[in-house]
Residue, then its C-alpha position, 0 to 999 in steps of 0.5 A: m521430735t520430743e523424747p519418749p517418757w521412758a528415755a534414759p536421763d541425759p548425763q550432760r543435761h544432768h551435769i548442767g543441772l548440778v552446776v546450775a544448782l551449785v551456782v544458785c546455792l553459791l549466790t544464796v550464800v554470797g548474797g548476805a555478804g553484799l551480792s545485792g550491792y554488786l548487782l545494783y552496781h552493775a545495774s547502774r551501768r546500764d546507761g553506758p560502758a565505762w568512760g575514757a580517761s579524757w572524760h571529766t568526773a565529779s563525785f556525790t553522796v546521798d544517804g540511803d541504800d544502794s537502790t537510792r544511790v542508783d536512782a540518784g545517779k540517774l537523776l544526776t545524769l538528767l541534770a548534767g545533760r547530754g552524754a552524761r554517765y554515772e557509776v556507783h562505787g560503794g557510798r559514792i556516785v561518780v558522774a562523768v561527762p565527755p571531753g569539752r563538757s566539764a562546765a556541766l559538772s561545775r554547774l552540777r556541783a554548784l547546785a549541791p546540795i540537791r533536794t530531790d523533791l518532785s512536783v507538778r506545776p502549771v506553766l505560766d510562760v516559757s522562753t527560748p533556750s538559753p545556754g546560761c540556764t542550768p537544770g536545777g537552778r533558778p529560774a526553772c529550766d529543762r535540759s534544752g535551757a528553756r526557762y519556765r515561769l511556773g505556778p504553785s504546785v498542784l501535786s507532790g511526789r509524795q503522793v506517788t505510789d507506783v512507777h514503772t517503765g514500758s514502751d510501745r510503737s507509737a509513743g516510744w518509751s513511757v513511764t507510768v505513774r500511779f497515785s494515792s487517792a488524794g494524789q489521784q484527785a489532785i491530778s484529775d482536778a489539775t488536768s481538768r482545770y488546765a486542759g489545753q495548757r501545759l503542766a510541768i513535772v519538776v524534780a530537784g528544781a529542773v523541768l523534767s517534762a512539760p506536756r500539754v494537757s489534752a484531756p483530764v487524767s482519771g487514772a495513771l499518769r503516763v510520761s512518754g518520749g522518743t527512743g532515747g536509750g536510758q531515758p525512761h529509767r532516768v525519768a522513773a528514778a526521778f519519780r521514785l526519788g520524789q516519793h521519799p525525797v533525799t539530799i544529794r551532796a557533792a563529795 
């Protein structure tokens, strides 16, 4: 039952309202002193809780603001592979892998400096997964270790204008990517030309995805997958970094 309009104010509710107002004022004041960095640091931990002492870690740096470091951390976990996590500590990105996977960090450090260029390329040939094929190295590989022989770029990440994540029951997670007018024309032409074939989305030298073209894309590009926890956020981060490529260095 709702209160009548003439009901007396609830003292407890009034007290809560004052507390909320004070908290909002406090956050506004603190914001200029680094609140955004604090929030982004905690956002960077969405991929999982802090790791144990037995995990292996490596540090990286990248020029840019806090949001760039968060996206770089997500990209590095994509390149590091299974179970990788990250945290942002000030100007450093710390990447961790579970016990027994230290070789993944060694390979990741060997790739540095890592340029976050993104492109879409036709797949000419793909071989079975190989343990010696590291995402980001040569030849181009995906996270499973499959090797790809790729054609010339048909689209650049610099032609991306908007990236956002979503989900649905049929496709699981999804990332929707929109392009400039020139980029839209390029993806439409490419998906018409390579209908029935595979186009690889390549970022920092790694094959992020290589879907088969079922029909020409006349609007936004949609990359979808299963139910992997932080996967859509990592894929979206790769596209955002491709818009304005930066260089990730080993610290």
